C-alpha positions in Angstrom: 17.4 -33.9 8.8 14.8 -32.2 6.8 12.9 -29.4 8.1 9.1 -29.6 7.1 7.5 -26.4 8.0 5.6 -23.9 6.2 4.7 -20.3 7.2 2.6 -17.7 5.3 0.9 -14.8 7.1 0.2 -12.8 4.1 2.1 -9.9 5.5 3.5 -8.6 2.2 -0.2 -8.6 0.8 -1.5 -6.8 3.8 1.0 -4.1 3.6 0.2 -3.7 -0.1 -3.4 -3.7 0.5 -3.2 -0.8 3.0 -0.6 1.0 0.7 -3.1 0.9 -2.1 -6.0 2.0 0.1 -4.1 5.4 0.7 -5.1 6.2 -3.0 -8.5 4.7 -3.2 -11.3 7.1 -3.8 -9.1 9.4 -5.9 -10.9 11.4 -8.5 -10.0 13.7 -11.5 -12.0 16.4 -13.2 -12.8 15.9 -16.8 -14.5 19.2 -17.2 -18.3 20.1 -17.6 -20.7 18.5 -19.8 -23.3 20.2 -22.0 -26.4 19.1 -19.8 -24.8 20.3 -16.4 -22.8 23.1 -15.2 -21.0 21.1 -12.5 -17.4 19.6 -13.0 -17.6 15.9 -13.9 -15.4 13.8 -11.8 -14.5 10.3 -12.6 -12.7 7.8 -10.2 -9.1 6.7 -10.6 -8.9 2.9 -10.0 -5.7 1.5 -8.6 -4.4 -2.0 -9.0 -1.5 -4.0 -8.3 1.2 -4.9 -11.2 3.9 -3.5 -13.3 2.2 -1.9 -16.4 4.3 -3.4 -19.2 3.0 -4.2 -22.7 2.0 -7.8 -21.8 -0.2 -6.8 -19.1 -1.7 -4.0 -21.0 -2.4 -6.5 -23.9 -4.0 -9.1 -21.5 -6.2 -6.3 -20.0 -7.1 -5.3 -23.4 -8.8 -8.8 -24.0 -6.0 -9.7 -26.3 -6.8 -7.3 -28.9 -5.1 -3.9 -29.9 -8.7 -2.4 -30.5 -9.5 -2.0 -26.8 -7.5 0.6 -25.0 -6.8 0.9 -21.3 -9.3 3.0 -19.3 -7.3 5.9 -18.2 -6.6 7.7 -15.7 -5.3 4.8 -13.4 -2.7 4.0 -10.8 -0.7 1.0 -10.4 1.3 0.0 -7.4 4.4 -2.5 -7.6 6.9 -3.8 -5.1 10.4 -2.6 -6.2 12.2 -4.4 -3.2 12.6 -5.7 0.2 15.5 -4.7 2.2 16.6 -5.6 5.9 16.6 -2.5 8.0 19.2 -3.2 10.8 18.8 0.5 12.1 15.2 -0.4 13.3 16.5 -3.6 15.3 16.3 -3.1 18.9 18.9 -6.2 19.5 19.1 -9.6 18.5 16.5 -12.0 19.7 14.7 -9.3 21.5 11.6 -10.2 23.2 8.8 -8.5 24.9 6.7 -9.7 27.7 3.3 -8.0 28.6 0.8 -9.1 31.3 -2.9 -8.3 31.0 -6.2 -9.3 32.6 -8.7 -10.6 29.9 -12.2 -9.5 30.3 -14.3 -11.4 32.6 -11.2 -12.8 34.6 -10.5 -12.3 38.2 -7.2 -11.0 39.5 -4.5 -12.5 40.2 -5.6 -16.0 38.8 -6.8 -14.7 35.4 -3.7 -12.6 34.7 -2.1 -13.7 31.5 1.5 -13.1 30.2 2.2 -13.0 26.5 6.0 -13.4 25.4 6.8 -12.4 21.6 10.0 -12.4 19.7 10.6 -9.1 18.0 10.1 -9.6 14.2 12.9 -8.9 11.8 12.6 -5.3 10.5 12.5 -4.9 6.7 11.9 -1.9 4.4 9.5 -2.5 1.6 9.9 -0.2 -1.4 6.7 0.2 -3.5 6.4 2.1 -6.8 3.2 4.0 -7.6 2.7 4.7 -11.3 0.2 7.2 -12.8 -1.2 6.8 -16.1 -3.3 9.6 -17.5 -4.7 10.6 -20.9 -3.6 14.2 -20.6 -1.1 16.2 -18.4 -4.2 17.9 -16.5 -5.2 14.8 -15.1 -1.6 13.8 -14.3 -1.3 17.1 -12.4 -4.6 16.5 -10.5 -3.5 13.2 -9.3 -0.2 14.4 -8.3 -1.5 17.1 -6.2 -4.0 14.8 -4.3 -1.0 12.5 -3.7 1.2 15.4 -2.4 -1.5 16.6 -0.1 -1.6 13.2 1.8 2.3 12.9 2.4 3.9 15.3 4.8 6.2 13.5 3.9 5.1 10.4 5.9 1.7 8.9 6.9 0.8 5.9 9.1 -1.0 2.8 8.3 -2.6 0.1 10.4 -2.5 -3.4 9.2 -4.0 -5.1 12.1 -6.1 -4.6 15.2 -4.3 -7.4 17.4 -3.8 -6.1 20.8 -0.1 -7.4 21.0 0.9 -7.0 17.4 4.3 -5.2 17.1 4.0 -4.4 13.5 0.1 -3.0 13.4 1.4 0.4 12.8 3.7 1.2 10.0 5.0 4.3 8.5 4.7 5.1 4.9 7.2 7.6 3.4 7.2 9.5 0.1 10.8 9.2 -0.9 10.7 10.6 -4.4 8.9 11.5 -7.5 10.1 10.7 -10.9 8.1 12.7 -13.5 8.2 10.6 -16.6 5.4 11.4 -19.2 7.0 9.5 -22.0 5.7 6.0 -20.8 4.3 3.8 -23.6 1.2 1.6 -22.9 
């Protein structure tokens, strides 16, 4: 018997979008210019993808004469692992009753039954690309200020969504300045 079903809720995409939003709006100082005494700031864009030579070549319009614009950040999924320590039992369900707006008690009371989702841990790598060490340090400091070592992100506004709040943890920093692009 063939099972014909399809399910795609774009969950990984939602988590990645929220993860990348943590770093949106980051800026670095490029110093002062001749016409102003104020520090000049430029935005640091973030995009999804592993920056290998093929992607860098494509972004350079298939020419070696157009370099990538630096600084920039890229996020990339390293892996997804089951997280049995976050399980609250196998087949765990939650039942919650509520009264929708405009309904009359007791006839309007609605009960929602939900099966607990299987918990996973998503590992995401954030790569920083800078044209000099000072820009690298500026980005690093801004990132370190955000994490203490965790922050929470919200992926949904749904009232009964078990997964709407998620914790993002900074696990480690690999300071590799010898990356070729």
